[in-house]
C-alpha positions in Angstrom: -13.3 13.2 26.2 -16.0 10.5 25.6 -16.4 8.6 22.6 -19.2 9.6 20.5 -21.5 6.8 20.6 -23.1 7.4 17.2 -19.3 6.7 15.8 -19.0 3.6 18.0 -22.2 2.2 16.6 -20.9 2.5 12.9 -18.7 -0.6 13.7 -21.9 -2.4 14.6 -23.6 -1.1 11.2 -20.6 -2.1 9.1 -20.7 -5.7 10.8 -24.1 -6.5 10.1 -24.0 -5.2 6.6 -20.6 -7.8 5.9 -22.8 -10.6 7.6 -25.8 -9.6 6.0 -24.2 -9.3 2.7 -22.9 -13.1 3.2 -26.2 -14.9 3.9 -27.9 -13.1 0.7 -25.3 -14.8 -1.2 -25.5 -18.2 0.2 -26.7 -21.3 -2.0 -30.0 -22.5 -1.1 -28.8 -25.6 0.0 -26.8 -24.1 2.9 -29.3 -22.1 3.6 -31.8 -25.1 4.3 -29.2 -26.9 6.1 -28.6 -24.5 8.7 -27.6 -21.0 7.7 -31.0 -19.4 7.4 -32.2 -20.7 11.0 -28.6 -19.2 12.4 -29.4 -16.1 10.9 -33.0 -15.9 12.0 -31.8 -16.7 15.6 -29.3 -13.8 15.4 -31.8 -11.5 14.2 -34.1 -12.1 16.6 -31.4 -11.6 19.4 -30.8 -7.9 17.5 -34.1 -7.3 17.4 -35.0 -8.4 21.0 -32.0 -6.0 22.4 -33.2 -3.1 20.0 -36.7 -3.6 21.5 -35.8 -3.4 25.0 -33.5 -0.2 24.5 -36.1 1.2 22.8 -39.3 0.3 24.8 -37.9 -0.5 28.3 -40.5 -2.5 30.6 -42.5 -3.9 27.6 -41.8 -7.4 26.6 -40.0 -7.6 23.1 -42.2 -9.2 20.3 -40.8 -12.1 18.3 -39.1 -11.3 14.8 -41.1 -13.6 12.4 -39.7 -16.2 10.3 -40.7 -15.0 6.7 -38.6 -17.5 4.8 -34.8 -18.4 4.2 -34.5 -16.0 1.3 -35.2 -13.1 3.5 -33.0 -13.8 6.2 -30.0 -11.6 5.4 -32.6 -8.8 5.0 -34.0 -9.5 8.3 -30.0 -9.4 9.9 -29.6 -6.1 8.7 -32.9 -4.6 9.8 -32.4 -5.9 13.2 -28.7 -5.3 13.6 -29.3 -1.4 12.1 -32.2 -1.0 14.5 -30.1 -2.2 17.3 -27.0 0.5 16.2 -29.8 3.3 16.0 -31.2 2.3 19.7 -27.7 2.2 21.1 -27.1 5.8 19.6 -30.3 7.1 21.1 -29.7 5.3 24.4 -29.7 7.4 27.5 -26.5 9.2 28.5 -26.4 6.8 31.5 -26.8 3.6 29.8 -23.6 1.6 29.3 -23.4 1.6 25.5 -19.9 0.4 25.3 -20.7 -2.9 26.6 -23.9 -3.2 24.8 -22.1 -2.4 21.8 -19.4 -4.9 22.5 -21.7 -7.6 23.3 -23.4 -6.8 20.1 -20.4 -6.9 17.9 -19.2 -10.1 19.5 -22.4 -11.8 18.6 -22.6 -10.5 14.9 -18.8 -11.1 14.3 -18.8 -14.7 16.0 -21.5 -15.9 13.3 -19.9 -17.4 10.5 -22.3 -18.8 7.8 
């Protein structure tokens, strides 16, 4: 039996929630030093991947920098968008590889 892609994407949702929660509680000094920039880079990559799945053949728009205090929310939104895009991906698409790559990307970021 093939695993349900929605269930597999739940792991990405959980990892994104945990990481975005960590970003939201960091002190301003840590955000300014490097965490906000790293979080924004992650959010932009997650957003890029989601857009490529949702709109194949169209160049993805870059997620804007809206400030250090919003980066946790940007990671959450971009990550959940990617999870939803993976759930809706066509049956022939290699969701498992995309999901594993996204999970690795989220889980290797330590703020």
